[in-house]
C-alpha positions as CSV (number, residue, x, y, z in Angstrom):
1,X,46.9,13.7,-69.4
2,X,49.3,15.1,-66.8
3,X,48.0,17.9,-64.7
4,X,49.1,21.3,-65.8
5,X,50.8,23.9,-63.5
6,X,50.6,27.6,-64.1
7,X,53.4,29.8,-62.7
8,X,54.3,33.4,-62.5
9,X,57.9,34.7,-62.9
10,X,58.6,38.4,-62.2
11,X,54.9,39.1,-62.1
12,X,54.3,37.6,-65.6
13,X,51.9,34.6,-66.0
14,X,53.6,31.9,-68.0
15,X,52.1,29.2,-70.1
16,X,51.2,25.9,-68.3
17,X,53.7,23.2,-67.8
18,X,53.6,19.6,-66.5
19,X,54.7,18.8,-63.0
20,X,58.0,17.3,-64.4
21,X,58.6,20.6,-66.3
22,X,57.9,22.6,-63.2
23,X,60.5,20.6,-61.3
24,X,63.0,21.1,-64.1
25,X,62.4,24.9,-63.9
26,X,63.0,24.8,-60.1
27,X,66.1,22.7,-60.3
28,X,67.6,24.9,-63.1
29,X,67.0,27.9,-60.8
30,X,64.6,29.5,-63.3
31,X,61.6,29.0,-60.9
32,X,62.3,30.5,-57.5
33,X,60.7,29.5,-54.2
34,X,59.0,32.8,-54.0
35,X,57.5,32.5,-57.5
36,X,53.7,31.8,-57.5
37,X,52.2,28.5,-58.9
38,X,48.7,27.3,-59.3
39,X,46.8,24.3,-60.8
40,X,43.2,23.3,-60.9
41,X,42.0,22.2,-57.5
42,X,44.0,24.7,-55.6
43,X,42.0,27.7,-54.3
44,X,44.8,30.3,-54.5
45,X,48.1,30.9,-56.1
46,X,50.8,29.7,-53.7
47,X,54.6,30.3,-53.4
48,X,56.4,27.5,-55.3
49,X,58.2,26.6,-52.0
50,X,54.9,25.3,-50.7
51,X,54.8,22.5,-53.3
52,X,56.5,19.5,-51.7
53,X,59.4,18.0,-53.6
54,X,59.9,21.0,-55.9
55,X,63.0,22.4,-54.2
56,X,65.6,20.8,-52.0
57,X,64.5,21.0,-48.4
58,X,67.1,23.6,-47.3
59,X,65.9,26.0,-50.0
60,X,62.2,25.3,-49.6
61,X,62.4,25.5,-45.8
62,X,63.2,29.2,-45.9
63,X,59.8,30.0,-47.5
64,X,57.7,27.1,-46.1
65,X,55.7,29.3,-43.8
66,X,54.6,31.7,-46.6
67,X,50.9,32.2,-46.8
68,X,48.9,31.7,-50.1
69,X,48.1,34.8,-52.0
70,X,44.7,35.9,-53.0
71,X,45.0,36.1,-56.8
72,X,42.3,34.9,-59.1
73,X,42.7,31.5,-60.7
74,X,44.6,31.5,-64.0
75,X,42.9,32.9,-67.0
76,X,44.1,33.0,-70.6
77,X,43.1,36.7,-70.7
78,X,46.1,38.8,-69.6
């Protein structure tokens, strides 16, 4: 089974997607470099720009230095 990514858009937690679906969201401009993403094995939510290969280098580079945020891991309870 493909690993699931969770993401937040405009402060709203979205349902999990595969890595391929996450890339599609980024390429379509629906997922922004500043939106937060998380998957099992990552301690904290991170800006999407920190995930290598998700955005073209010139877009991701503007946010590459952003620090991870201290949000709790994803929970189905909202």
